[in-house]
N, C-alpha and C positions, 0 to 999 in steps of 0.2 A: 709248808712246813719253813721253808727258806724266808717268809715273811712274818714268822712267830704266830700265824693264825692255827693254832694246835686243834682248836675244836673243829675247825672247818676241815682240817686235814683228816682227822678222825673220820668225819662222817663221809668223806670221799674213799678213803682207803677201807673203811667198812663195807661200802658198797662192792669193792673188788672182792673182800674175802667171802663176802655173800655170794658172788657169782663164781668165784673161784678157791673154793674153800681147801684145796689140796696145795696152794702155793705157798710157800714158807716167805718169802720177801715181804709182802703185804703185813704181815702179823708181825715182823721185825720192826716195819715201820711204825705200826702201832704202838709196838713197845717204846720205841723212839718218843713218839709224841707223848705217851702218858708219863714218860720221865720227865719230860720238859714242863708238863703240868704239876709235877711232884706226885704223882699218883703211882707209888710203888707197886702197890697191889695189883693194880691193871697191868703196869708195864712189865712185871715178873709174869703175869698170865699170858701176855702175848708172845714175850719172850720164849717161854717155854714152848708154846705152841709151834712157833718157829722152829726152834729146835727139834721139836718131835717130827715135824713134816720135813725138816732138812735131813733127819736120820733116815726117814722112810724113803725119802726120793733122791738120796745120795746127792743133795745139793750143794755144790762147790762153795757156797757162802756159809756153810754149817759153821766153821770157826767163828767167822763174824758173828753169828748169833750166840754162840756160846761167850764169845767176848763181852758182848753187850750185856747178857745175862749177869755174867761176873762182875762187871764195873758196876751194875746196878746195885749189888750187894755192899760195893765200897762209896756209893752216892749217900 
């Protein structure tokens, strides 16, 4: 993603979500990638998934996931 190759990043991160579906961080990263592609619908879906898993797993990054979701509404 650092090189603005969001489509490739989505493919790579999707691999991780398929292998490790209960970890929130990759879903948050997918949300970031879709946000950069101006796909709010997909970004919202993945941010919400990160939040849901963050709550379930008591993830220390939960507030980050929530902030990303809130910022999407302002985007």
